[in-house]
N, C-alpha and C positions, 0 to 999 in steps of 0.2 A: 504493500500500500504506500502511495506517495505521501509527502508531507501534507498536501492539501486534504487528502482523504482522512488522515489522522486528525487534522484540525476540526473537520466537520464532525467526526465521530466524537471528539471530546466535547464540543459544544452541545451536541445532541444529548450526550450523557449528562452534562451539567443541567440542561433544561429539564430532563426527566427527573433528576434528583430534586430540583427546586419545586417541581410539580408535586412530588410525593410529600415533601416537607409541608407544602401549603395545605394539601388534603388532610394530613395528620393534624395540623393546627386547627383547621376548621372542625374536624371531628371531635377534638378535645375541648372545644369551646363549650360554655354552659348552654343547656338547652333553652333556658329562658333568657331572652335578650334584656339587657338593662334598659330601664326607662330613661336613663340619662343620655344626653347628647355625648358624642365622642369627646368634645372639648371639656365638658364638665366632668366626665368620667376620668379624664386624664389628670384633673385637679384633685381627685379624691382617691383614697386607697380603695382597692377592690374589696377588701374585707375590713369591717369595723365591728368592734366588740365593746359593749358597755355592760357594766355590772353594778347592781344596787337595787334600791326599792323601785318596783315597776307595777303598773296597773293598766288593765284594759277590760273591755266588756265584750261578752259573747252574745248577749241578748238584753232586752229591756228588763231591768231588775223589777219594775213594777208589774210585769206580766209573766214573771217566772216564779213558780212555787218555791224553788230552792235557790237561795242567793248565790251559792257557789256555782250554779249552772249559768249564771249571768255575769258574775264579777270574778275576775282572776287577779289576785294580788300576790306578788312575791316580795317578801321583805328583803330577800337576797336573790334577785332575779338576774337573768342574763339575756341580752339581745344580741344576736349575731346577724349582721347585715352583709350581703354580698352584692356588689354592683348595684346598689341602690334599692335592693329588695330584701325583705325580711327572710332570712334563711331558717333561723330557729329562735324561739322565744320560750322561756320557761325558767324553772329554778336553776340557779347557778350550779348547785351540787350535781345536777344531771347533765348540764351542758358544758361544763368547763373542760371536759375531755375532748370536746369537739373543736376547741379553739386551735387553729393551726400554730405550729411552732413559730416563734418569732413575732407573732401578732400582739401588739400592745393592747391591754384592756383598759378602757376609760372608766374611771370610777364615778358613780353617781352617789353623792354623799347621803348619810343617814337622814339628814333633814331636808333631802330633796326627793323628788318623785318623777319618774319617767312615765309618760303616757302618750297615746296617739295625739297627733296634732289636731287642733280644733277645726271644725268645719262650720263656715258661715254660709247659711242658705239664702241670705238676702242682704245686699249692701250696694250703695251707690258711690263709686269712686269719685265722680265729679263734685260730689257734695262734701268732700273732705274739708274744703276751706270754708264752709258755711255751717259746720257743726255748731250747735248751740245758738241758733238764730232765734231771737226772742219773740214771744207773744202771739202766735197765730195758731189756728187749727189748719187742717190739711190744705183745703183749697186756696185760702188766702196766703198760707205759707208758701205754696208753689208759686203764686203770682209775685209775691213780694221778694222772696229770697232765691228760690230754686231756679226759676227760669232765667233770671239775669245772670246767675252764676254759671249755669250750663252754657249760656251763649258764648262764653270765652273759649270753648273747647274746639272751635273750628281751627284755632291756632295750634298747630302740632307742637310747637315749643312749649306752650302753656300746658297742653295735655300731657306732654312727656314729663314735665316738672311735677305735676300733681300725681301722675301715675307712680312715679318713683317714691314720693312721700307716702302714698296710699299703701303700696306693697310693703314698704318698710314698717309702717304702723301695724299691718296685719302680722308680719313675722315677729315684731317686737311684742305682740300680744299672744303669740303662740298659735296663730291661725295659719294653717298650711294649705287649706282649700277654701275657695269662696265662689259663690254665684253672684256675678257683678253686673250692675247696670252701667252702661256707658252713657253717651248723650246721643242726640240725633245725628251727630257728625260721624261719618265713617272713620275719620282720622282719630277720634277719641278711642275707638276700640283697637285700631291698628297699633297705636303706641303702647296701650296697656298690654296687649298680647306680646309685643316686642320685649317689654320689660319683664313680663312673667316668664317668657321663653328663656331669657338670660339666666333666670334663677332656676329653671326647670320645675316651676310650680305647677301643680294641678289646679287650673283655673278655668272657670266657665264664664263667658261674658257675651254681651251682644249689643248691637247698635239699637238705640231707641227708635221705634216706629211711631210717628206722631204727625198727623196731617190736618188736625183741626183743634180748636179751643186752646190755643197756645199762641204766644207772640210769633209774628211772621218770621223772625230771624231763627226760630227753632222748628219751623214746619218743613217736612218733606212731602212727598206725594206717594200715592199707592205704588206707582211704577218705580220711582227712585228708591223707595224703601225696600222694595223687592230686589231690585238690581244691586244696591249696595250690600244688603244682607247676604245675597247669594254669593257675591264676590268675596265677602269676608268668610263665609262658610267654606268656600273652596280653598281659600288661602290658609285658614287657621284650624278648622275643625279636625281633630285627631293629629294635629301637628305636634309632635312630642306629647306632652301631657295636657295640651290645651283642648278645650271643647267650646262649642258655640251654642248660644241661646237666642232663639227668635224672641224679640223683646218689644212688643207693643207696650207703651208706658202704662196705660190703663184704658179701659173701654171708652171713657169720655173723649180721649184725645185721638182716637182712631175711627175713621169713617167705616161704614160697612165695606166699602171698596178696599180699604187698606187691610181690614181683617180677612178679607178674601185672599189678599196677597200673602198674609201670614199663613193662612191655611194652605195655600199653594206651596209655600216654602216647606211646611211640615210634611206635605205629601211627597215632595221631591227629595227631601232629606229626612227620612223618618227617625233617624237616631239622634237628631239634634234636640236641644232642650227648648221648652217654652217657659218664659219668665216674665211675670207681670204682677199687677196689684189686683186685689179683690176685697171688696167690702171692708174697707179700712175705717170709713167715716160715714155717719148717718146721712149727712148732706150729699156726699158722693154717691151713696146708694140710691137716693131719690133722683139725683141727676141722671144716673144711668137709666132708671125707669123712664124718665122723660125723653131720653135720646133713643131708646130702643123699646118703644111701647109694645112692639110685637113679640118680645121675649118675655118669658115668665119671671125672670129675675136677673140679677147681676151675673151669676155664674152661667146662666143659660146663654148669655151672649157668647162667652168663650166656648161653651160646649157646642153651640150651634155651628161655629166655625171650626170644630174639631181640634180645638187647642187645649182640651183637657187630655189626660192620659199619662202614661208612664213618661217620666222625665219632664212633666209639667209641674212647675212650682209657683204657687200663688202666695204672694206676701200678704200677711195680716189675717184676713178672714175673721175679723172681729164680730161682724154682724151677720153671720151666715144663718140660714134657716135649717131646720132638720132635713128638709129635702135636699138642700145644697150639700150638707155634710154627706148625705147618702150618695149623691152624684160623684163627689170627690172620691169616696171610697170605691165605688163601682168602676170608676175610670182609672184607678190607681194613681191619682194625682196627689200632690203633697202641698202642705201649708208651711210657710216660714213664719214661725212665732217670733214676733219682734217686740219684746216687752218694753225696752227703754223708749222706743219710738211711740208705741201706743200710749204710754203714760205722758211723754213729753208733749205730744200734740193733742192730748185729751181725747183720744179716739175711742177708748173703752177697754174692757177686760176680755181678753181672748178666752173662749170656752175650751180650754185645753182638754179637760176630761171628756167633754162631748165629742171632740175630734177623735180622741183615742177610742172611746167606746163605739164610735161609728166605723172604726177601722181605717181612719185616715192617717197617712204618714205625716209626721211633724218633725221639723228640725228647728234649730234656733237661728235667728238672724239678728245682727246688730243694727241693720238699717241705717247706718251712717249716711247722710247727716241729720235726719230727723231723730235717729238713734243717737244717744249722747256719749257713746264710748265704743272703741274698737274691741274692748275687753270682753271675753266670754265670762269672766268672773262677774263683772257688773251685770251682764245680760242674764246670767243664771240667778243672781241675787234679786233682780227686778222681777223675773219670772216667779220666784218664790213668793214675793209680795203680792203679785197679781193672784196667785192661787190662794194665798191667805185670805184675801178679800172675798174669795168665793168659798171659803170654808174648808180648804184642803191644804195639807202640808206637802210640799214638793221636796222629796228627799235629795240629799247630795248625790247619791248613786244614780238616781234617775236623771238628775240635772247633768252630770258629767257624761252619762250615756247619750243624752240628747246632743251634747256638744261634740261628740265624737262619732260613734257608730250610728246613732240615730240620725245625725246629719248626713252621714254617708248613705244611709238607706233612703233618705228623702231625695237625694241626688242620684239614686240608682248607681252608686259607686261602691257599694258594700263589698264587691268582689275585688276592689283595688285598694281602698283605704278604710279608715274607721277603727281598726284595731291592729294588733301586732301579730296576727296569725301568719304562718309561713306562706310565702308567695305574695303577700301584700307589699305595696310600695312603702318604703321606709320613711314615712313622714311622722316625726314625733317631736315632743317637747320635753325639756327637763325643767321642772318647777322648783323654786325655792319655797318651801312651806312657810318659812318665816323670813320676810324680807324687810321688816321694819321693827321698831321697838314694840309697838302694839302687837304686831303679828307674833313676835317671839313670846310675849307675855301670854297671849291667847293660846298659842300652840302648847305652852307648858301646862295648861289646864285641860287640854284635849286628850282624852284617853284612847279613843278608837280612831281608825282610819276615816270612817264616815264623818266623825265629828271634825277631824282636821280638814276634810274636803269642804264641809259646810262652812267652816270659818273662812276658808279660801274663797268660796263663792260669795261671801257676804262682805268681807273687808279686803279681799285681794285686789291687786291691780297689776300693771305691767312690770312692776318691780319684782313680782313673783316669778316672772319668766326668766330663767337663767340662760337658756339657749334653745334655739329652734333648728330643727334639721329637716331638710327637704330632700327626698330620695337618698337618704343616708349621708347627706353633706350638710355640715353646719353652715347656716346662712344668717344666723343672728346669735350673738353672744361672744364672750371673750375667747 
């Protein structure tokens, strides 16, 4: 064989060897792909192990005969995360042998608690800068404060600034998943998704559809709202951990023609969400009756346009009838219970027990900016007060279930988030049970875990959030 032939043979052999090595590497890769982008994965260790006090929920404690079938608490627990996904969770005594050699174990202190990240089922990011606006009920509050504030979000620079602040506040308060209103401007949703994508957050958001009963500078049309929403769906839905929600603001600001376009979007993209408001305020309920006299009630407007159903989340539902609760249950729709907002705007007391007994899924929503805090601690505390006014005590376990797995179920994401079972996305938070002098004093008198959680949900705030992890990567904390 001449030199040329030998050279060809050597190159062919080398190419075959490289191919075999590539095949072997692919076959050795984990079966479950990481939810993180390649860039974020490169910034994070493939395996992360934490050890210390840990808590999550397997079911609703209020509807489970045995507490241990709903609540799992490990005083010395271990969480093993691989490529952003929970690999193992349980007692450290059982799992410590599973930790690969050379992997450092991060310590969760005795006065801390690791639990799944909080889930916010209703919030408005453009209203961040007008939180705590004084003195109005819903409809006047929209005209006086909300609409002028939202008008600024046509400017991408302004939207990007507020989106950054908004996401930081979520993470600072331990919230790792949220269902979010944008504004009528396509740009407002684009920049929010861009920011959330950088963090690899699981976020659901949508462009507001609004073609009447609002200032001209905030109106779109049935056609433009359909086209803008469709473009955003194609660009962002299922991109990484992002999801899209069809978002008519509420029935009074959408014409029948626009609701038909929302229905068309839902038919074309059946796995997207629907996110809107429902029966928040008595004046609003009467307004809907005057605008849609052919419908039997507020919810029937949405049901007529086939906007109820799985992955449909209706904020508030303070003034629902028995028949409307029944319709929500039959269609597998969910309600976002927003206690701080309902109290701040004087809207009323949500019939939480009626929703549960009717079989309606319920999650907690902060509803910033009518809601007065990004904190799920304050949200749970105000929910407790609303239930007290109706003669029922909301337990700490039930409250923390609502803030985690209950919220995930409301968003139809219980297969991905909500607790720390194997295969779930590793979104979690580490809490300082005592983050102030008062908190330390009160903790010293709390004897049970449930009592400590109750103190946290009544006097806790963002100081109690030590660190927040998204897909196994620390995104807030020292």
